[in-house]
Backbone as a chain_set.jsonl record, in Angstrom:
{"seq": "MAETRVAILMGSKNDWDVMKPAADALERLQLGYEARVISAHRTPERLVAFIEGAEARGVRVFICGAGGAAHLAGVTAAHTLLPVLGVPIASSELGSGLDALLATVQMPGGIPVATLAIGKAGAKNAALLAAEILAVSDPDLRARLAKLREEQAAAIPEEPLAKG", "coords": {"N": [[2.283, 0.723, -8.32], [-1.249, 0.634, -8.099], [-3.766, 3.232, -8.52], [-4.611, 5.086, -5.596], [-7.122, 3.785, -3.567], [-7.956, 2.94, -1.153], [-7.709, 3.83, 2.249], [-5.616, 3.159, 4.888], [-5.716, 3.514, 8.208], [-4.188, 4.0, 11.387], [-3.993, 4.117, 14.923], [-1.537, 4.266, 16.218], [1.996, 3.974, 15.617], [2.864, 1.536, 16.449], [0.822, -0.152, 15.82], [1.14, -1.043, 13.252], [2.159, -3.632, 12.776], [-0.063, -5.232, 13.215], [-1.834, -4.196, 11.316], [-0.584, -4.55, 8.883], [-1.24, -6.975, 7.426], [-3.55, -6.123, 6.087], [-2.552, -4.277, 4.238], [-0.897, -6.03, 2.811], [-2.804, -7.776, 1.66], [-4.218, -5.982, 0.032], [-2.177, -5.232, -1.727], [-1.705, -7.702, -2.968], [-4.034, -7.925, -4.412], [-3.66, -5.943, -6.192], [-4.504, -3.375, -5.53], [-4.575, -0.032, -4.892], [-3.361, 1.824, -2.065], [-3.069, 3.997, 0.802], [-1.235, 4.325, 3.777], [-1.453, 5.506, 7.079], [-0.439, 6.911, 10.232], [-2.55, 8.059, 12.518], [-3.961, 9.51, 15.203], [-7.07, 9.491, 16.785], [-7.438, 10.822, 19.153], [-4.995, 12.079, 19.914], [-4.079, 13.427, 17.651], [-6.219, 14.998, 16.414], [-6.766, 17.108, 14.571], [-5.109, 16.476, 12.424], [-6.329, 14.129, 11.621], [-8.91, 14.982, 10.742], [-8.147, 16.708, 8.64], [-6.904, 14.871, 6.93], [-9.06, 13.158, 6.281], [-10.816, 14.977, 5.035], [-9.449, 15.551, 2.654], [-9.209, 13.118, 1.442], [-11.066, 11.842, -0.372], [-10.763, 13.331, -2.717], [-8.222, 12.522, -3.369], [-8.682, 10.003, -4.271], [-9.469, 8.03, -2.511], [-11.769, 5.581, -1.523], [-12.657, 3.864, 0.398], [-12.238, 3.501, 3.888], [-10.027, 1.929, 6.156], [-9.733, 1.393, 9.49], [-7.671, 0.934, 12.207], [-7.447, 0.427, 15.658], [-6.622, 0.415, 19.148], [-7.54, -0.042, 22.635], [-9.506, 2.63, 23.697], [-10.332, 3.019, 21.106], [-11.484, 4.854, 19.133], [-10.977, 5.706, 16.567], [-12.104, 4.667, 14.12], [-14.818, 5.366, 14.44], [-14.741, 8.192, 14.713], [-13.667, 8.803, 12.253], [-15.752, 7.866, 10.58], [-17.704, 9.697, 11.316], [-16.934, 11.911, 9.939], [-17.095, 11.457, 7.225], [-18.786, 10.247, 4.265], [-18.012, 7.981, 3.08], [-17.453, 4.382, 3.075], [-16.483, 2.926, 6.192], [-14.307, 0.738, 7.719], [-13.754, -1.006, 10.609], [-11.052, -2.143, 12.606], [-10.489, -3.745, 15.456], [-7.853, -3.583, 17.843], [-5.805, -5.417, 19.985], [-4.747, -4.134, 23.057], [-1.825, -3.498, 25.036], [-2.416, -2.836, 27.61], [-4.979, -3.847, 28.375], [-5.098, -6.272, 27.215], [-6.802, -8.58, 25.654], [-8.289, -7.279, 23.633], [-10.995, -6.916, 23.689], [-12.034, -4.543, 24.706], [-11.43, -2.692, 22.678], [-12.869, -3.861, 20.603], [-15.553, -3.581, 21.512], [-15.691, -0.771, 21.672], [-15.45, -0.134, 19.002], [-17.515, -1.51, 17.658], [-19.889, -0.66, 18.876], [-21.292, 1.655, 17.775], [-23.234, 4.66, 17.653], [-26.61, 4.734, 16.42], [-26.885, 5.789, 13.094], [-24.318, 6.543, 12.426], [-22.526, 4.531, 10.848], [-20.125, 1.896, 11.296], [-18.436, -0.697, 9.909], [-17.475, -3.511, 11.544], [-14.692, -5.571, 12.023], [-12.938, -8.643, 12.833], [-10.9, -8.937, 15.817], [-7.564, -7.921, 15.597], [-4.941, -9.295, 13.43], [-6.308, -11.031, 11.614], [-8.714, -9.667, 11.335], [-7.741, -7.326, 10.127], [-6.785, -8.304, 7.648], [-9.216, -9.303, 6.613], [-10.648, -6.932, 6.512], [-9.38, -5.604, 4.42], [-10.05, -7.341, 2.333], [-12.837, -7.097, 2.383], [-13.051, -4.376, 1.762], [-12.095, -4.515, -0.855], [-14.137, -6.088, -1.98], [-16.291, -4.315, -1.767], [-15.447, -2.29, -3.512], [-15.265, -3.799, -5.836], [-17.823, -4.07, -6.765], [-18.298, -2.193, -8.706], [-16.182, -2.618, -10.392], [-15.116, -4.672, -12.644], [-12.631, -5.929, -13.255], [-11.261, -5.994, -10.8], [-13.067, -7.581, -9.43], [-12.668, -10.009, -10.78], [-10.029, -10.539, -9.989], [-10.442, -10.92, -7.263], [-12.064, -13.223, -7.352], [-10.226, -15.049, -8.385], [-8.379, -15.117, -6.28], [-9.977, -16.29, -4.283], [-10.355, -18.821, -5.443], [-7.699, -19.763, -5.418], [-7.251, -19.847, -2.65], [-9.064, -21.875, -1.928], [-7.994, -24.037, -3.355], [-5.674, -24.446, -1.973], [-6.324, -25.826, 0.293], [-6.03, -28.923, 1.695], [-7.582, -32.112, 0.997], [-7.283, -34.238, 2.657], [-5.935, -34.821, 5.933], [-3.275, -35.726, 6.246], [-0.431, -36.272, 4.219], [-0.217, -38.834, 1.814], [2.069, -41.494, 1.532]], "CA": [[1.071, 0.494, -7.538], [-2.461, 1.21, -8.676], [-4.219, 4.467, -7.89], [-5.088, 4.92, -4.223], [-8.567, 3.656, -3.4], [-8.203, 2.57, 0.244], [-6.843, 4.439, 3.252], [-5.425, 2.368, 6.106], [-5.349, 4.405, 9.304], [-3.968, 3.336, 12.668], [-3.826, 5.095, 15.993], [-0.16, 4.296, 16.704], [2.911, 3.258, 14.732], [2.957, 0.166, 16.965], [-0.286, -0.928, 15.258], [1.456, -1.469, 11.888], [2.313, -5.084, 12.737], [-1.413, -5.8, 13.107], [-2.511, -3.696, 10.121], [0.158, -4.92, 7.676], [-1.966, -7.927, 6.583], [-4.468, -5.383, 5.209], [-1.732, -3.767, 3.133], [-0.467, -7.182, 2.014], [-3.948, -8.253, 0.868], [-4.488, -4.986, -1.011], [-1.118, -5.36, -2.733], [-1.942, -8.935, -3.72], [-5.148, -7.653, -5.321], [-3.26, -4.798, -7.006], [-5.407, -2.297, -5.139], [-3.772, 1.024, -4.292], [-3.73, 2.273, -0.72], [-2.122, 4.786, 1.568], [-1.289, 3.984, 5.199], [-1.061, 6.637, 7.913], [-0.627, 6.884, 11.679], [-3.335, 9.233, 12.902], [-4.703, 9.222, 16.426], [-8.308, 10.265, 16.949], [-7.344, 11.612, 20.381], [-3.764, 12.866, 20.015], [-3.89, 14.256, 16.445], [-7.542, 15.119, 15.786], [-6.739, 18.009, 13.421], [-4.509, 15.709, 11.33], [-7.344, 13.181, 11.151], [-9.928, 15.7, 9.976], [-7.532, 17.18, 7.389], [-6.703, 13.709, 6.069], [-10.376, 12.715, 5.8], [-11.358, 15.987, 4.116], [-8.77, 15.498, 1.369], [-9.067, 11.733, 0.984], [-11.875, 11.504, -1.547], [-10.126, 13.97, -3.875], [-7.032, 11.717, -3.693], [-9.107, 8.721, -4.816], [-9.882, 7.087, -1.467], [-13.182, 5.205, -1.58], [-12.954, 3.085, 1.608], [-11.289, 3.642, 4.988], [-9.824, 0.848, 7.118], [-9.185, 2.043, 10.683], [-7.307, 0.028, 13.278], [-7.095, 1.108, 16.901], [-6.811, -0.337, 20.381], [-8.015, 0.726, 23.793], [-10.795, 3.297, 23.49], [-10.613, 2.672, 19.698], [-12.444, 5.779, 18.521], [-10.529, 6.141, 15.249], [-13.092, 4.343, 13.083], [-16.028, 6.146, 14.664], [-14.495, 9.595, 14.389], [-13.543, 8.849, 10.79], [-17.1, 7.728, 10.021], [-18.457, 10.925, 11.584], [-16.458, 12.97, 9.045], [-17.146, 11.062, 5.814], [-19.878, 9.379, 3.822], [-17.411, 6.773, 2.523], [-17.483, 3.249, 4.01], [-15.415, 2.819, 7.185], [-14.176, -0.612, 8.252], [-12.988, -0.919, 11.843], [-10.289, -3.307, 13.057], [-10.066, -3.61, 16.852], [-6.5, -4.065, 18.105], [-5.553, -5.691, 21.398], [-3.77, -3.221, 23.656], [-1.041, -4.143, 26.092], [-3.008, -2.51, 28.911], [-6.117, -4.699, 28.727], [-4.851, -7.603, 26.692], [-7.476, -9.351, 24.604], [-8.873, -6.454, 22.576], [-12.453, -6.779, 23.811], [-12.338, -3.124, 24.88], [-11.402, -2.076, 21.352], [-13.996, -4.417, 19.853], [-16.791, -2.928, 21.939], [-15.639, 0.645, 21.298], [-15.609, -0.024, 17.554], [-18.783, -2.062, 17.191], [-21.039, -0.021, 19.52], [-21.513, 3.001, 17.253], [-24.63, 5.081, 17.756], [-27.376, 4.672, 15.184], [-26.713, 6.928, 12.205], [-22.904, 6.65, 12.033], [-22.117, 3.125, 10.784], [-18.767, 1.386, 11.121], [-18.417, -2.147, 9.774], [-16.427, -3.951, 12.456], [-14.128, -6.869, 11.712], [-12.361, -9.371, 13.965], [-9.768, -8.355, 16.528], [-6.216, -8.279, 15.199], [-4.468, -9.481, 12.056], [-7.366, -11.608, 10.772], [-9.622, -8.567, 11.044], [-7.087, -6.427, 9.167], [-6.82, -8.955, 6.336], [-10.601, -9.334, 6.146], [-11.05, -5.56, 6.179], [-8.891, -5.34, 3.063], [-10.86, -8.121, 1.394], [-14.16, -6.473, 2.338], [-12.89, -3.141, 0.982], [-12.01, -4.929, -2.263], [-15.478, -6.509, -2.409], [-17.092, -3.097, -1.935], [-14.99, -1.636, -4.742], [-15.478, -4.694, -6.98], [-19.201, -3.924, -7.243], [-18.254, -1.393, -9.933], [-14.885, -2.835, -11.028], [-15.07, -6.084, -13.058], [-11.276, -6.47, -13.182], [-11.008, -6.294, -9.397], [-13.916, -8.737, -9.109], [-11.991, -11.187, -11.314], [-8.88, -10.82, -9.125], [-10.995, -11.495, -6.028], [-12.495, -14.599, -7.651], [-9.003, -15.855, -8.511], [-7.862, -15.287, -4.918], [-10.827, -17.288, -3.619], [-10.02, -20.127, -6.028], [-6.38, -20.139, -4.901], [-7.431, -20.219, -1.239], [-9.736, -23.177, -1.884], [-7.07, -25.052, -3.861], [-4.613, -24.645, -0.988], [-6.843, -26.62, 1.411], [-5.981, -30.345, 1.333], [-8.778, -32.893, 1.322], [-6.933, -35.174, 3.728], [-5.035, -34.151, 6.876], [-1.887, -36.173, 6.111], [-0.038, -36.686, 2.867], [0.016, -40.27, 1.669], [3.379, -41.68, 0.942]], "C": [[-0.094, 1.225, -8.197], [-2.849, 2.49, -7.934], [-4.809, 4.165, -6.514], [-6.604, 4.848, -4.183], [-8.946, 3.331, -1.962], [-7.221, 3.323, 1.129], [-6.814, 3.514, 4.465], [-4.928, 3.326, 7.178], [-5.148, 3.582, 10.568], [-3.625, 4.388, 13.701], [-2.403, 5.253, 16.487], [0.732, 3.565, 15.705], [3.096, 1.819, 15.186], [1.86, -0.737, 16.406], [0.034, -1.472, 13.864], [1.582, -2.981, 11.788], [0.952, -5.77, 12.57], [-2.069, -5.405, 11.789], [-1.823, -4.091, 8.816], [-0.553, -5.984, 6.837], [-3.01, -7.261, 5.677], [-3.704, -4.866, 3.999], [-1.296, -4.908, 2.218], [-1.595, -7.686, 1.114], [-4.276, -7.281, -0.26], [-3.438, -5.057, -2.115], [-1.33, -6.601, -3.597], [-3.049, -8.743, -4.755], [-4.87, -6.469, -6.25], [-4.191, -3.604, -6.785], [-4.596, -1.251, -4.377], [-4.304, 1.478, -2.945], [-2.695, 3.265, -0.224], [-2.323, 4.432, 3.03], [-0.747, 5.153, 6.01], [-1.282, 6.309, 9.393], [-1.318, 8.184, 12.049], [-4.18, 8.847, 14.11], [-5.941, 10.114, 16.515], [-8.21, 11.209, 18.145], [-6.138, 12.547, 20.403], [-3.516, 13.769, 18.816], [-5.225, 14.462, 15.723], [-7.562, 16.038, 14.571], [-6.154, 17.296, 12.206], [-5.532, 14.742, 10.75], [-8.374, 13.889, 10.276], [-9.362, 16.183, 8.643], [-7.335, 16.018, 6.417], [-8.03, 13.258, 5.462], [-10.923, 13.689, 4.763], [-10.707, 15.941, 2.742], [-8.751, 14.119, 0.729], [-9.832, 11.436, -0.304], [-11.276, 12.113, -2.816], [-8.864, 13.221, -4.309], [-7.398, 10.333, -4.206], [-9.548, 7.694, -3.79], [-11.387, 6.851, -1.573], [-13.62, 4.409, -0.356], [-11.852, 3.353, 2.627], [-11.233, 2.344, 5.784], [-9.123, 1.488, 8.308], [-8.916, 1.009, 11.764], [-6.885, 0.799, 14.508], [-7.367, 0.197, 18.086], [-7.334, 0.553, 21.486], [-9.391, 1.307, 23.541], [-11.26, 3.174, 22.045], [-11.659, 3.558, 19.032], [-12.099, 6.171, 17.097], [-11.561, 5.868, 14.158], [-14.351, 5.196, 13.223], [-15.86, 7.614, 14.327], [-14.347, 9.756, 12.88], [-14.923, 8.795, 10.148], [-17.931, 8.992, 10.219], [-18.098, 12.043, 10.607], [-16.505, 12.603, 7.567], [-18.402, 10.263, 5.528], [-19.34, 8.118, 3.16], [-17.486, 5.638, 3.537], [-16.256, 3.247, 4.922], [-15.457, 1.423, 7.779], [-13.26, -0.54, 9.467], [-12.316, -2.23, 12.203], [-9.871, -3.053, 14.499], [-8.681, -4.238, 17.045], [-6.34, -4.264, 19.606], [-4.489, -4.724, 21.909], [-3.027, -3.943, 24.767], [-1.657, -3.901, 27.464], [-4.103, -3.499, 29.322], [-6.088, -6.049, 28.02], [-5.621, -8.052, 25.478], [-8.06, -8.542, 23.454], [-10.383, -6.315, 22.657], [-12.87, -5.331, 24.017], [-12.406, -2.413, 23.538], [-12.562, -2.583, 20.49], [-15.288, -3.706, 20.223], [-16.816, -1.454, 21.552], [-15.885, 0.828, 19.803], [-16.998, -0.44, 17.097], [-20.003, -1.308, 17.732], [-21.218, 1.43, 19.076], [-22.983, 3.38, 17.414], [-25.317, 4.974, 16.397], [-27.18, 5.944, 14.375], [-25.287, 7.135, 11.741], [-22.345, 5.227, 11.982], [-20.613, 2.931, 10.622], [-18.91, -0.121, 11.005], [-17.23, -2.643, 10.591], [-16.009, -5.374, 12.137], [-13.558, -7.5, 12.976], [-11.206, -8.597, 14.595], [-8.467, -8.839, 15.886], [-5.988, -8.497, 13.72], [-5.523, -10.084, 11.132], [-8.38, -10.539, 10.396], [-9.049, -7.6, 10.027], [-7.133, -7.021, 7.763], [-8.248, -8.955, 5.782], [-11.127, -7.943, 5.818], [-10.599, -5.205, 4.767], [-9.723, -6.092, 2.031], [-12.267, -7.551, 1.271], [-14.1, -5.153, 1.56], [-12.843, -3.469, -0.506], [-13.374, -5.366, -2.782], [-16.388, -5.306, -2.639], [-16.73, -2.423, -3.261], [-15.259, -2.478, -5.983], [-16.903, -4.639, -7.513], [-19.224, -3.149, -8.558], [-16.928, -1.544, -10.679], [-14.748, -4.311, -11.409], [-13.67, -6.709, -12.991], [-10.913, -6.849, -11.751], [-11.837, -7.505, -8.958], [-13.264, -10.029, -9.6], [-10.773, -11.548, -10.455], [-9.327, -11.404, -7.794], [-11.415, -12.949, -6.241], [-11.287, -15.524, -7.748], [-8.402, -16.118, -7.135], [-8.665, -16.34, -4.161], [-10.53, -18.689, -4.129], [-8.689, -20.633, -5.497], [-6.468, -20.569, -3.434], [-8.049, -21.598, -1.126], [-8.78, -24.288, -2.325], [-5.966, -25.373, -2.854], [-5.052, -25.486, 0.21], [-6.835, -28.09, 1.007], [-7.277, -31.061, 1.725], [-8.528, -33.846, 2.489], [-5.909, -34.524, 4.637], [-3.568, -34.535, 6.715], [-1.605, -36.6, 4.681], [0.201, -38.192, 2.858], [1.397, -40.464, 1.073], [4.123, -42.818, 1.453]], "O": [[0.072, 2.299, -8.775], [-2.324, 2.785, -6.86], [-5.425, 3.121, -6.303], [-7.292, 5.731, -4.696], [-10.114, 3.432, -1.587], [-6.041, 3.44, 0.799], [-7.858, 3.135, 4.998], [-3.837, 3.884, 7.06], [-5.845, 2.594, 10.797], [-3.038, 5.422, 13.384], [-2.078, 6.263, 17.112], [0.28, 2.644, 15.024], [3.454, 0.963, 14.376], [1.958, -1.96, 16.508], [-0.726, -2.287, 13.341], [1.145, -3.56, 10.793], [0.839, -6.771, 11.863], [-2.794, -6.209, 11.203], [-2.425, -3.976, 7.749], [-0.478, -5.908, 5.611], [-3.319, -7.787, 4.608], [-4.162, -5.003, 2.865], [-1.321, -4.772, 0.995], [-1.369, -7.988, -0.058], [-4.577, -7.7, -1.378], [-3.766, -4.956, -3.297], [-1.155, -6.553, -4.815], [-3.005, -9.326, -5.839], [-5.746, -6.047, -7.004], [-4.6, -2.925, -7.727], [-4.002, -1.55, -3.341], [-5.511, 1.515, -2.708], [-1.59, 3.358, -0.76], [-3.456, 4.258, 3.477], [0.29, 5.724, 5.673], [-2.177, 5.544, 9.754], [-0.751, 9.268, 11.914], [-5.02, 7.951, 14.027], [-5.862, 11.33, 16.342], [-8.828, 12.274, 18.149], [-6.246, 13.684, 20.862], [-2.817, 14.774, 18.938], [-5.344, 14.134, 14.543], [-8.304, 15.777, 13.624], [-6.634, 17.479, 11.088], [-5.599, 14.554, 9.535], [-8.671, 13.425, 9.175], [-10.034, 16.077, 7.617], [-7.572, 16.164, 5.217], [-8.11, 13.006, 4.26], [-11.436, 13.269, 3.726], [-11.36, 16.266, 1.751], [-8.318, 13.973, -0.414], [-9.28, 10.836, -1.226], [-11.282, 11.479, -3.871], [-8.479, 13.275, -5.477], [-6.506, 9.555, -4.546], [-9.96, 6.594, -4.159], [-12.172, 7.792, -1.696], [-14.816, 4.286, -0.093], [-10.675, 3.424, 2.274], [-12.265, 1.731, 6.055], [-8.043, 2.06, 8.16], [-9.823, 0.292, 12.187], [-6.067, 1.715, 14.426], [-8.232, -0.678, 18.032], [-7.543, 1.751, 21.294], [-10.332, 0.583, 23.214], [-12.462, 3.219, 21.781], [-12.612, 3.059, 18.434], [-12.861, 6.906, 16.469], [-11.858, 6.753, 13.355], [-14.883, 5.689, 12.229], [-16.745, 8.218, 13.719], [-14.839, 10.723, 12.299], [-15.228, 9.597, 9.265], [-18.77, 9.321, 9.38], [-18.85, 13.006, 10.455], [-16.007, 13.359, 6.733], [-19.004, 9.678, 6.429], [-20.119, 7.271, 2.722], [-17.575, 5.894, 4.738], [-15.14, 3.527, 4.485], [-16.489, 0.974, 8.276], [-12.126, -0.072, 9.371], [-12.924, -3.297, 12.118], [-8.988, -2.231, 14.747], [-8.381, -5.29, 16.481], [-6.694, -3.391, 20.399], [-3.459, -4.523, 21.266], [-3.546, -4.886, 25.363], [-1.437, -4.687, 28.386], [-4.151, -3.937, 30.471], [-6.978, -6.875, 28.222], [-5.127, -7.915, 24.358], [-8.3, -9.101, 22.384], [-10.995, -5.676, 21.801], [-13.937, -4.923, 23.559], [-13.321, -1.63, 23.285], [-13.162, -1.816, 19.737], [-16.035, -3.274, 19.344], [-17.858, -0.941, 21.144], [-16.462, 1.832, 19.385], [-17.592, 0.212, 16.239], [-21.055, -1.322, 17.094], [-21.287, 2.331, 19.912], [-23.866, 2.527, 17.324], [-24.676, 5.109, 15.355], [-27.296, 7.049, 14.906], [-25.059, 7.835, 10.755], [-21.755, 4.761, 12.956], [-19.932, 3.68, 9.922], [-19.45, -0.761, 11.907], [-16.096, -2.231, 10.346], [-16.844, -6.268, 11.998], [-13.687, -6.943, 14.066], [-10.617, -7.715, 13.97], [-8.293, -10.036, 15.66], [-6.712, -7.978, 12.87], [-5.618, -9.682, 9.973], [-8.856, -10.506, 9.261], [-9.77, -7.104, 9.161], [-7.478, -6.333, 6.802], [-8.459, -8.642, 4.61], [-11.968, -7.795, 4.932], [-11.342, -4.581, 4.009], [-10.06, -5.548, 0.979], [-12.83, -7.522, 0.177], [-15.006, -4.853, 0.784], [-13.469, -2.79, -1.32], [-13.731, -5.044, -3.915], [-17.165, -5.283, -3.594], [-17.609, -2.036, -4.032], [-15.461, -1.932, -7.067], [-17.161, -5.12, -8.616], [-20.062, -3.408, -9.422], [-16.583, -0.699, -11.505], [-14.312, -5.12, -10.589], [-13.543, -7.898, -12.699], [-10.325, -7.904, -11.515], [-11.358, -8.351, -8.203], [-13.306, -11.042, -8.901], [-10.511, -12.727, -10.219], [-8.664, -12.289, -7.253], [-11.147, -13.805, -5.398], [-11.321, -16.65, -7.252], [-7.961, -17.234, -6.857], [-8.092, -17.186, -3.474], [-10.462, -19.637, -3.347], [-8.564, -21.81, -5.161], [-5.831, -21.542, -3.029], [-7.607, -22.41, -0.314], [-8.764, -25.363, -1.726], [-5.391, -26.461, -2.89], [-4.226, -25.823, 1.058], [-7.549, -28.478, 0.083], [-7.968, -30.659, 2.661], [-9.453, -34.21, 3.215], [-5.083, -33.745, 4.162], [-2.694, -33.727, 7.028], [-2.445, -37.213, 4.022], [0.764, -38.744, 3.804], [1.835, -39.693, 0.218], [5.248, -43.066, 1.019]]}, "num_chains": 1, "name": "protein.A"}
């Protein structure tokens, strides 16, 4: 695996199913990452220690997935100048994930969090957005992203049914 450039954080080990598409997309792009379970509320010291050491380990972008109150992305953003991408996760308590979406997207002015869609699509897009951010200064990664886009386009049929 390539050197770590992205950190995937989630508030609970149960969130891995939702966040795994981010890891899968990063692996497909040969982009190194580390994934951790760190709760903004239950393990705040672990979160701060992880953030403080992340840049020295090569992390350049954070992807944070959380449900419910969903403060993980915001707390992370408050402790770093690196880009933070938030992925709201639907919780079993309130269902649809709108609570997590609002908690993630409604950051106060001055502490930005880029917020993606609720769930697995948001996780995958967070990884792709992280790659786009990093590709600004990495021509090889930019080429891998372009190839991925071409492959996605080629996989879309022009007609809904195969002729035969």
